Backbone as JSON Lines, residues from 0, in Angstrom:
{"i":0,"aa":"X","n":[85.28,80.72,41.65],"ca":[84.65,80.5,40.37],"c":[85.47,79.28,39.8]}
{"i":1,"aa":"X","n":[84.73,78.41,39.29],"ca":[85.26,76.93,38.8],"c":[85.51,77.3,37.27]}
{"i":2,"aa":"X","n":[86.53,76.64,36.68],"ca":[86.78,76.73,35.49],"c":[86.21,75.35,34.83]}
{"i":3,"aa":"X","n":[85.88,75.34,33.57],"ca":[85.45,74.32,32.81],"c":[86.76,73.63,32.04]}
{"i":4,"aa":"X","n":[87.0,72.25,32.3],"ca":[88.02,71.7,31.74],"c":[87.96,71.53,30.2]}
{"i":5,"aa":"X","n":[89.07,71.47,29.45],"ca":[89.11,71.48,28.18],"c":[88.37,70.36,27.56]}
{"i":6,"aa":"X","n":[88.42,69.21,28.24],"ca":[87.65,67.81,27.86],"c":[85.96,68.19,27.99]}
{"i":7,"aa":"X","n":[85.64,68.66,29.0],"ca":[84.19,69.09,29.14],"c":[83.8,70.05,28.07]}
{"i":8,"aa":"X","n":[84.61,71.11,27.9],"ca":[84.33,72.05,26.92],"c":[84.2,71.37,25.49]}
{"i":9,"aa":"X","n":[85.27,70.65,25.22],"ca":[85.31,69.86,23.84],"c":[83.99,69.09,23.69]}
{"i":10,"aa":"X","n":[83.61,68.17,24.68],"ca":[82.39,67.43,24.66],"c":[81.15,68.34,24.43]}
{"i":11,"aa":"X","n":[80.88,69.54,25.11],"ca":[79.93,70.43,25.01],"c":[79.8,70.83,23.69]}
{"i":12,"aa":"X","n":[80.92,71.28,23.03],"ca":[81.15,71.59,21.54],"c":[80.75,70.68,20.65]}
{"i":13,"aa":"X","n":[80.99,69.47,20.87],"ca":[80.81,68.33,19.91],"c":[79.14,68.02,20.06]}
{"i":14,"aa":"X","n":[78.81,68.13,21.15],"ca":[77.31,68.07,21.29],"c":[76.49,68.98,20.77]}
{"i":15,"aa":"X","n":[77.05,70.3,20.79],"ca":[76.3,71.28,20.08],"c":[76.29,71.19,18.61]}
{"i":16,"aa":"X","n":[77.57,70.78,18.01],"ca":[77.68,70.54,16.65],"c":[76.65,69.42,16.21]}
{"i":17,"aa":"X","n":[76.77,68.51,16.94],"ca":[75.66,67.35,16.51],"c":[74.27,67.7,16.43]}
{"i":18,"aa":"X","n":[73.99,68.89,17.33],"ca":[72.63,68.98,17.43],"c":[72.19,70.04,16.41]}
{"i":19,"aa":"X","n":[73.07,70.65,15.76],"ca":[72.8,71.84,14.75],"c":[71.88,71.4,13.58]}
{"i":20,"aa":"X","n":[71.99,70.36,13.15],"ca":[70.9,69.73,12.09],"c":[70.75,68.35,12.06]}
{"i":21,"aa":"X","n":[71.19,67.65,11.2],"ca":[70.68,66.29,11.13],"c":[71.32,65.4,12.12]}
{"i":22,"aa":"X","n":[72.57,65.72,12.9],"ca":[72.88,64.78,13.87],"c":[72.34,64.73,15.13]}
{"i":23,"aa":"X","n":[71.22,65.49,15.22],"ca":[70.98,66.28,16.39],"c":[70.02,65.57,17.45]}
{"i":24,"aa":"X","n":[69.43,64.43,17.52],"ca":[68.77,64.23,18.71],"c":[68.82,62.79,19.01]}
{"i":25,"aa":"X","n":[69.59,62.67,20.28],"ca":[69.87,61.36,20.82],"c":[69.17,61.52,22.31]}
{"i":26,"aa":"X","n":[68.61,60.44,22.76],"ca":[68.15,60.52,24.33],"c":[67.09,61.46,24.48]}
{"i":27,"aa":"X","n":[67.45,62.35,25.57],"ca":[66.25,63.29,25.87],"c":[66.48,64.71,25.29]}
{"i":28,"aa":"X","n":[67.22,64.79,24.1],"ca":[67.42,66.1,23.48],"c":[66.45,66.32,22.39]}
{"i":29,"aa":"X","n":[65.19,65.54,22.42],"ca":[64.08,65.68,21.36],"c":[63.19,66.64,21.75]}
{"i":30,"aa":"X","n":[63.38,67.75,22.3],"ca":[62.4,68.68,22.87],"c":[61.54,69.06,21.63]}
{"i":31,"aa":"X","n":[62.23,69.47,20.41],"ca":[61.47,70.02,19.44],"c":[60.7,69.07,18.48]}
{"i":32,"aa":"X","n":[61.06,67.65,18.68],"ca":[60.52,66.65,17.82],"c":[58.82,66.78,18.09]}
{"i":33,"aa":"X","n":[58.23,66.83,16.97],"ca":[56.7,66.93,16.94],"c":[55.97,65.49,16.67]}
{"i":34,"aa":"X","n":[55.64,64.66,17.57],"ca":[55.09,63.3,17.04],"c":[53.68,63.45,16.51]}
{"i":35,"aa":"X","n":[52.92,64.51,17.02],"ca":[51.53,64.52,16.91],"c":[51.13,65.49,15.73]}
{"i":36,"aa":"X","n":[51.87,65.37,14.63],"ca":[51.45,66.28,13.46],"c":[50.27,65.68,12.82]}
{"i":37,"aa":"X","n":[49.64,66.72,12.2],"ca":[48.37,66.28,11.45],"c":[48.82,65.99,10.11]}
{"i":38,"aa":"X","n":[48.64,64.82,9.63],"ca":[49.19,64.23,8.36],"c":[48.14,64.4,7.3]}
{"i":39,"aa":"X","n":[48.4,65.1,6.28],"ca":[47.46,65.34,5.18],"c":[47.39,64.18,4.13]}
{"i":40,"aa":"X","n":[48.66,63.7,4.02],"ca":[48.81,62.49,3.04],"c":[49.97,61.7,3.37]}
{"i":41,"aa":"X","n":[50.08,60.57,2.8],"ca":[51.3,59.64,3.04],"c":[51.39,58.68,1.79]}
{"i":42,"aa":"X","n":[52.69,58.31,1.39],"ca":[52.95,57.34,0.55],"c":[54.01,56.48,0.8]}
{"i":43,"aa":"X","n":[54.46,55.56,-0.05],"ca":[55.58,54.68,0.29],"c":[56.07,54.29,-1.06]}
{"i":44,"aa":"X","n":[57.33,54.42,-1.22],"ca":[58.01,53.71,-2.52],"c":[59.43,53.38,-2.22]}
{"i":45,"aa":"X","n":[59.82,52.23,-2.67],"ca":[60.95,51.63,-2.14],"c":[61.06,51.47,-0.84]}
{"i":46,"aa":"X","n":[62.21,52.07,-0.18],"ca":[62.35,51.86,1.25],"c":[61.75,53.18,1.99]}
{"i":47,"aa":"X","n":[61.15,53.97,1.37],"ca":[60.79,55.39,2.01],"c":[59.29,55.34,2.34]}
{"i":48,"aa":"X","n":[59.18,55.48,3.47],"ca":[57.78,56.07,4.02],"c":[57.61,57.55,4.22]}
{"i":49,"aa":"X","n":[56.8,58.15,3.36],"ca":[56.57,59.53,3.52],"c":[55.53,60.09,3.98]}
{"i":50,"aa":"X","n":[55.5,61.09,4.65],"ca":[54.21,61.77,5.2],"c":[54.37,63.39,4.91]}
{"i":51,"aa":"X","n":[53.34,63.99,4.6],"ca":[53.15,65.3,4.36],"c":[52.3,65.9,5.56]}
{"i":52,"aa":"X","n":[52.82,66.95,6.36],"ca":[52.01,67.43,7.36],"c":[50.86,68.42,6.59]}
{"i":53,"aa":"X","n":[49.79,68.51,7.35],"ca":[48.7,69.39,7.02],"c":[49.44,70.89,6.92]}
{"i":54,"aa":"X","n":[49.09,71.75,6.04],"ca":[49.8,73.02,6.23],"c":[51.2,73.16,5.51]}
{"i":55,"aa":"X","n":[51.79,72.12,5.22],"ca":[53.13,72.27,4.49],"c":[52.99,72.86,3.31]}
{"i":56,"aa":"X","n":[53.86,73.83,2.75],"ca":[53.73,74.52,1.62],"c":[53.84,73.53,0.39]}
{"i":57,"aa":"X","n":[52.66,72.89,0.04],"ca":[52.72,72.19,-1.14],"c":[51.31,71.92,-1.59]}
{"i":58,"aa":"X","n":[51.1,71.85,-2.98],"ca":[49.85,71.48,-3.53],"c":[50.17,70.35,-4.25]}
{"i":59,"aa":"X","n":[51.28,69.77,-4.4],"ca":[51.6,68.55,-5.15],"c":[51.29,67.33,-4.46]}
{"i":60,"aa":"X","n":[50.91,66.31,-5.01],"ca":[50.54,65.09,-4.15],"c":[51.85,64.46,-3.57]}
{"i":61,"aa":"X","n":[51.7,63.55,-2.68],"ca":[52.73,62.91,-2.01],"c":[53.6,62.17,-3.03]}
{"i":62,"aa":"X","n":[53.02,61.55,-3.87],"ca":[53.67,60.69,-5.06],"c":[54.86,61.46,-5.58]}
{"i":63,"aa":"X","n":[54.55,62.72,-5.79],"ca":[55.37,63.78,-6.65],"c":[56.56,64.06,-5.67]}
{"i":64,"aa":"X","n":[56.44,64.23,-4.39],"ca":[57.52,64.46,-3.48],"c":[58.34,63.32,-3.26]}
{"i":65,"aa":"X","n":[57.57,62.0,-3.32],"ca":[58.43,60.87,-3.04],"c":[59.48,60.6,-4.18]}
{"i":66,"aa":"X","n":[58.75,60.79,-5.44],"ca":[59.63,60.76,-6.67],"c":[61.01,61.68,-6.46]}
{"i":67,"aa":"X","n":[60.75,62.94,-5.94],"ca":[61.87,63.65,-5.92],"c":[62.86,63.19,-4.84]}
{"i":68,"aa":"X","n":[62.33,62.48,-3.83],"ca":[63.17,61.91,-2.8],"c":[64.09,60.72,-3.29]}
{"i":69,"aa":"X","n":[63.39,59.85,-4.26],"ca":[63.9,58.79,-4.59],"c":[65.05,59.3,-5.71]}
{"i":70,"aa":"X","n":[64.74,60.29,-6.41],"ca":[65.85,60.85,-7.48],"c":[67.01,61.37,-6.74]}
{"i":71,"aa":"X","n":[66.78,61.96,-5.57],"ca":[68.02,62.45,-4.82],"c":[68.72,61.21,-4.3]}
{"i":72,"aa":"X","n":[68.04,60.23,-3.76],"ca":[68.61,59.31,-3.07],"c":[69.38,58.36,-4.34]}
{"i":73,"aa":"X","n":[68.94,58.23,-5.64],"ca":[69.65,57.68,-6.71],"c":[70.85,58.45,-7.06]}
{"i":74,"aa":"X","n":[71.02,59.7,-7.09],"ca":[72.01,60.47,-7.39],"c":[73.1,60.44,-6.28]}
{"i":75,"aa":"X","n":[72.64,60.24,-4.88],"ca":[73.58,60.1,-3.88],"c":[74.22,58.74,-4.09]}
{"i":76,"aa":"X","n":[73.44,57.7,-4.47],"ca":[73.97,56.29,-4.47],"c":[74.93,56.37,-5.74]}
{"i":77,"aa":"X","n":[74.64,57.09,-6.69],"ca":[75.65,57.11,-7.93],"c":[76.93,57.8,-7.6]}
{"i":78,"aa":"X","n":[76.94,58.77,-6.76],"ca":[77.97,59.42,-6.4],"c":[78.92,58.66,-5.31]}
{"i":79,"aa":"X","n":[78.18,58.24,-4.38],"ca":[78.91,57.64,-3.08],"c":[79.04,55.95,-3.09]}
{"i":80,"aa":"X","n":[78.34,55.54,-4.08],"ca":[78.29,53.89,-4.3],"c":[77.29,53.25,-3.56]}
{"i":81,"aa":"X","n":[76.57,53.93,-2.69],"ca":[75.48,53.34,-1.93],"c":[74.56,54.52,-1.4]}
{"i":82,"aa":"X","n":[73.49,54.23,-0.77],"ca":[72.71,55.1,-0.24],"c":[72.05,54.33,1.12]}
{"i":83,"aa":"X","n":[71.95,54.99,2.21],"ca":[71.33,54.4,3.3],"c":[70.11,53.7,3.17]}
{"i":84,"aa":"X","n":[69.79,52.71,3.84],"ca":[68.39,51.96,3.89],"c":[67.56,52.75,4.84]}
{"i":85,"aa":"X","n":[66.42,53.25,4.28],"ca":[65.7,53.9,5.16],"c":[64.34,53.16,5.46]}
{"i":86,"aa":"X","n":[64.63,51.74,5.62],"ca":[63.63,50.96,6.4],"c":[63.72,51.4,7.94]}
{"i":87,"aa":"X","n":[62.62,51.44,8.55],"ca":[62.5,51.72,9.83],"c":[62.59,53.38,10.12]}
{"i":88,"aa":"X","n":[62.55,54.11,8.94],"ca":[62.75,55.62,8.9],"c":[61.3,56.13,8.48]}
{"i":89,"aa":"X","n":[60.96,57.04,8.61],"ca":[59.86,57.98,8.39],"c":[60.28,59.36,7.74]}
{"i":90,"aa":"X","n":[60.03,59.82,6.54],"ca":[60.37,61.03,6.12],"c":[59.05,61.89,5.86]}
{"i":91,"aa":"X","n":[59.1,62.86,6.64],"ca":[58.13,63.99,6.7],"c":[58.36,65.21,6.11]}
{"i":92,"aa":"X","n":[57.4,65.73,5.18],"ca":[57.43,67.07,4.72],"c":[56.6,67.96,5.59]}
{"i":93,"aa":"X","n":[57.19,68.85,6.44],"ca":[56.6,69.57,7.62],"c":[56.63,71.13,7.28]}
{"i":94,"aa":"X","n":[55.88,71.87,8.06],"ca":[55.79,73.17,7.97],"c":[56.99,73.78,8.62]}
{"i":95,"aa":"X","n":[57.61,73.35,9.78],"ca":[58.55,73.77,10.37],"c":[59.45,73.01,11.27]}
{"i":96,"aa":"X","n":[60.62,73.0,11.39],"ca":[61.46,72.04,12.23],"c":[62.12,72.97,13.45]}
{"i":97,"aa":"X","n":[61.82,74.23,13.42],"ca":[62.39,74.97,14.48],"c":[61.42,75.34,15.3]}
{"i":98,"aa":"X","n":[61.85,75.66,16.64],"ca":[60.78,75.83,17.68],"c":[61.64,76.56,18.74]}
{"i":99,"aa":"X","n":[61.03,76.71,20.1],"ca":[61.48,77.45,21.09],"c":[62.62,76.61,21.7]}
{"i":100,"aa":"X","n":[62.65,75.28,21.44],"ca":[63.85,74.57,22.11],"c":[64.59,73.91,21.0]}
{"i":101,"aa":"X","n":[64.62,74.55,19.85],"ca":[65.4,74.08,18.83],"c":[66.91,73.87,19.13]}
{"i":102,"aa":"X","n":[67.71,73.07,18.77],"ca":[69.13,72.91,19.23],"c":[69.87,74.22,19.05]}
{"i":103,"aa":"X","n":[69.69,75.1,18.19],"ca":[70.49,76.21,18.14],"c":[69.69,77.42,18.59]}
{"i":104,"aa":"X","n":[68.59,77.28,19.34],"ca":[67.83,78.33,19.72],"c":[66.74,78.76,18.99]}
{"i":105,"aa":"X","n":[65.73,79.22,19.59],"ca":[64.34,79.53,19.03],"c":[64.54,80.46,17.92]}
{"i":106,"aa":"X","n":[63.72,80.21,16.93],"ca":[63.63,81.01,15.66],"c":[64.66,80.83,14.73]}
{"i":107,"aa":"X","n":[65.66,79.88,14.84],"ca":[66.58,79.65,13.89],"c":[65.93,78.76,12.83]}
{"i":108,"aa":"X","n":[66.13,79.07,11.44],"ca":[65.51,78.3,10.47],"c":[66.47,77.01,10.21]}
{"i":109,"aa":"X","n":[65.8,75.8,10.03],"ca":[66.34,74.67,9.86],"c":[65.6,74.12,8.31]}
{"i":110,"aa":"X","n":[66.31,73.59,7.46],"ca":[65.81,73.06,6.14],"c":[65.56,71.76,6.49]}
{"i":111,"aa":"X","n":[65.92,71.06,7.42],"ca":[65.89,69.67,7.63],"c":[66.23,69.28,9.05]}
{"i":112,"aa":"X","n":[65.83,68.18,9.44],"ca":[66.36,67.57,10.8],"c":[66.27,66.18,10.86]}
{"i":113,"aa":"X","n":[67.28,65.41,11.38],"ca":[67.1,64.03,11.44],"c":[67.09,63.68,12.87]}
{"i":114,"aa":"X","n":[65.85,63.01,13.31],"ca":[65.61,62.64,14.64],"c":[65.96,61.22,14.88]}
{"i":115,"aa":"X","n":[66.82,60.81,15.72],"ca":[67.22,59.48,15.89],"c":[66.33,58.88,17.04]}
{"i":116,"aa":"X","n":[65.67,57.47,16.57],"ca":[65.14,56.81,17.58],"c":[63.73,57.46,18.28]}
{"i":117,"aa":"X","n":[63.05,58.08,17.4],"ca":[61.76,58.76,17.8],"c":[60.64,58.19,16.96]}
{"i":118,"aa":"X","n":[59.45,58.65,17.32],"ca":[58.13,58.48,16.47],"c":[57.91,57.18,16.34]}
{"i":119,"aa":"X","n":[58.22,56.03,17.27],"ca":[58.08,54.72,17.28],"c":[58.86,53.96,15.95]}
{"i":120,"aa":"X","n":[59.73,54.74,15.27],"ca":[60.44,54.09,14.15],"c":[61.67,53.61,14.89]}
{"i":121,"aa":"X","n":[62.43,52.5,14.16],"ca":[63.4,51.63,14.64],"c":[64.67,52.56,14.3]}
{"i":122,"aa":"X","n":[64.6,53.28,13.28],"ca":[65.68,54.39,12.82],"c":[65.33,55.8,13.32]}
{"i":123,"aa":"X","n":[64.26,56.06,12.87],"ca":[63.92,57.7,13.41],"c":[63.11,58.27,12.28]}
{"i":124,"aa":"X","n":[63.2,59.7,12.45],"ca":[62.4,60.44,11.52],"c":[63.21,61.47,10.83]}
{"i":125,"aa":"X","n":[63.04,61.69,9.6],"ca":[63.68,62.89,8.95],"c":[62.63,63.97,8.57]}
{"i":126,"aa":"X","n":[62.54,65.09,9.27],"ca":[61.78,66.14,8.96],"c":[62.41,67.04,7.77]}
{"i":127,"aa":"X","n":[61.72,67.55,6.95],"ca":[62.13,68.38,5.93],"c":[61.24,69.51,5.67]}
{"i":128,"aa":"X","n":[61.57,70.72,5.65],"ca":[60.81,71.85,5.34],"c":[60.84,71.98,3.75]}
{"i":129,"aa":"X","n":[62.02,71.55,3.13],"ca":[62.16,71.75,1.72],"c":[62.95,70.22,1.33]}
{"i":130,"aa":"X","n":[62.25,69.65,0.28],"ca":[62.78,68.38,-0.2],"c":[64.36,68.37,-0.58]}
{"i":131,"aa":"X","n":[64.78,69.63,-1.01],"ca":[66.15,69.57,-1.53],"c":[67.2,69.52,-0.2]}
{"i":132,"aa":"X","n":[66.63,69.55,0.88],"ca":[67.5,69.15,2.18],"c":[67.6,67.68,2.44]}
{"i":133,"aa":"X","n":[66.97,66.96,1.56],"ca":[67.12,65.52,1.72],"c":[68.48,64.89,1.72]}
{"i":134,"aa":"X","n":[69.33,65.37,0.96],"ca":[70.54,64.77,0.68],"c":[71.45,65.12,1.91]}
{"i":135,"aa":"X","n":[71.23,66.21,2.52],"ca":[72.19,66.67,3.7],"c":[71.64,65.67,4.84]}
{"i":136,"aa":"X","n":[70.28,65.42,4.99],"ca":[69.77,64.61,6.01],"c":[70.17,63.11,5.83]}
{"i":137,"aa":"X","n":[70.13,62.73,4.45],"ca":[70.42,61.31,4.21],"c":[72.08,60.98,4.51]}
{"i":138,"aa":"X","n":[72.75,62.18,4.14],"ca":[74.08,61.96,4.52],"c":[74.39,61.75,6.07]}
{"i":139,"aa":"X","n":[73.49,62.38,6.92],"ca":[73.6,62.08,8.4],"c":[73.1,60.63,8.6]}
{"i":140,"aa":"X","n":[72.1,60.19,7.97],"ca":[71.68,58.89,8.38],"c":[72.86,57.83,8.03]}
{"i":141,"aa":"X","n":[73.52,58.25,6.79],"ca":[74.62,57.38,6.15],"c":[75.52,57.09,7.24]}
{"i":142,"aa":"X","n":[76.01,58.3,7.66],"ca":[77.04,58.28,8.7],"c":[76.9,58.07,10.08]}
{"i":143,"aa":"X","n":[75.48,57.89,10.41],"ca":[75.39,57.56,11.82],"c":[75.01,58.69,12.79]}
{"i":144,"aa":"X","n":[74.3,58.43,13.91],"ca":[73.9,59.38,14.83],"c":[74.92,60.28,15.5]}
{"i":145,"aa":"X","n":[76.19,59.65,15.63],"ca":[77.12,60.23,16.19],"c":[78.13,61.14,15.37]}
{"i":146,"aa":"X","n":[77.83,61.28,14.14],"ca":[78.57,61.95,13.16],"c":[78.12,63.32,12.99]}
{"i":147,"aa":"X","n":[78.88,64.22,13.2],"ca":[78.6,65.77,12.72],"c":[78.92,66.05,11.22]}
{"i":148,"aa":"X","n":[79.39,67.27,11.2],"ca":[79.77,67.73,9.69],"c":[81.09,67.61,9.44]}
{"i":149,"aa":"X","n":[81.86,67.19,10.26],"ca":[83.29,67.22,10.12],"c":[83.74,66.43,8.88]}
{"i":150,"aa":"X","n":[84.62,66.91,7.99],"ca":[84.91,66.33,6.74],"c":[83.9,66.46,5.6]}
{"i":151,"aa":"X","n":[82.87,67.12,5.64],"ca":[81.82,67.3,4.56],"c":[82.49,68.28,3.62]}
{"i":152,"aa":"X","n":[83.39,69.05,4.13],"ca":[83.73,70.15,2.98],"c":[85.2,69.83,2.68]}
{"i":153,"aa":"X","n":[85.77,69.8,1.27],"ca":[84.78,70.2,0.17],"c":[83.98,69.15,-0.46]}
{"i":154,"aa":"X","n":[84.28,67.78,-0.12],"ca":[83.9,66.65,-0.99],"c":[82.38,66.66,-1.02]}
{"i":155,"aa":"X","n":[81.63,66.63,0.24],"ca":[80.18,66.36,0.06],"c":[79.66,67.68,-0.57]}
{"i":156,"aa":"X","n":[80.11,68.87,-0.08],"ca":[79.53,70.21,-0.48],"c":[79.71,70.52,-2.02]}
{"i":157,"aa":"X","n":[80.9,70.04,-2.58],"ca":[81.13,70.17,-3.93],"c":[80.33,69.17,-4.73]}
{"i":158,"aa":"X","n":[79.98,68.15,-4.31],"ca":[78.71,67.19,-4.88],"c":[77.6,67.89,-4.87]}
{"i":159,"aa":"X","n":[77.06,68.44,-3.8],"ca":[75.82,69.11,-3.79],"c":[75.77,70.09,-4.86]}
{"i":160,"aa":"X","n":[76.75,70.87,-5.27],"ca":[76.78,71.91,-6.12],"c":[76.46,71.49,-7.66]}
{"i":161,"aa":"X","n":[76.66,70.04,-7.64],"ca":[76.55,69.52,-9.18],"c":[75.18,68.8,-9.4]}
{"i":162,"aa":"X","n":[74.44,68.98,-8.25],"ca":[73.01,68.39,-8.29],"c":[72.04,69.58,-8.15]}
{"i":163,"aa":"X","n":[71.31,69.66,-9.3],"ca":[70.45,70.89,-9.29],"c":[69.21,71.02,-8.49]}
{"i":164,"aa":"X","n":[68.87,69.91,-7.68],"ca":[67.6,69.74,-6.8],"c":[67.97,69.53,-5.37]}
{"i":165,"aa":"X","n":[69.36,69.85,-5.05],"ca":[69.92,69.59,-3.86],"c":[70.34,70.97,-3.12]}
{"i":166,"aa":"X","n":[70.05,71.18,-1.95],"ca":[70.41,72.23,-1.16],"c":[71.99,72.4,-0.96]}
{"i":167,"aa":"X","n":[72.6,73.46,-1.44],"ca":[74.05,73.44,-1.16],"c":[74.32,74.07,0.29]}
{"i":168,"aa":"X","n":[75.02,73.38,1.17],"ca":[75.34,73.69,2.57],"c":[76.65,74.36,2.63]}
{"i":169,"aa":"X","n":[77.38,74.78,1.79],"ca":[78.9,75.2,2.02],"c":[78.87,76.63,2.65]}
{"i":170,"aa":"X","n":[77.77,77.35,2.57],"ca":[77.79,78.75,3.04],"c":[77.89,78.51,4.61]}
{"i":171,"aa":"X","n":[77.44,77.54,5.2],"ca":[77.67,77.49,6.72],"c":[78.6,76.3,7.08]}
{"i":172,"aa":"X","n":[78.74,75.19,6.48],"ca":[79.4,74.32,6.73],"c":[81.03,74.5,6.5]}
{"i":173,"aa":"X","n":[81.29,75.14,5.58],"ca":[82.69,75.34,5.13],"c":[83.36,76.54,5.62]}
{"i":174,"aa":"X","n":[82.93,77.17,6.68],"ca":[83.55,78.36,7.32],"c":[84.66,78.12,8.09]}
């Protein structure tokens, strides 16, 4: 029986951590990215192109959800001194981002996922089941494709707690 070296084990653990949510898809690891969504509506504001998948749990117009994204982006910018540029990105409000090939296994719930270099976009695609997960995924875009969740606790998660429309991640990020 062969043993796995510490370096290989560490690399595998890092890859798993990066794929857990927003840091998750580079190269061929895009098994759950769904490029062929049926889009019910789309809108653009500032540097955000937004699409809403048919069947996503919403009756509000795209412009309403875009306004929520822009408000979260403004709050992020106010706290961190900047926000990432979403030119070359698409933000989609979707029915689900989990599936049989999801990075953490089929059936695991994800509130959002950042897909790097997919969908014909130069940046990528951010899929959200809930708009409140946008701050988390935006932080991934801001930090870059190879950044996981290291160092997010308590600074980022404490900020999330101050924003009433932002999903708080500390229950799983800060264990």
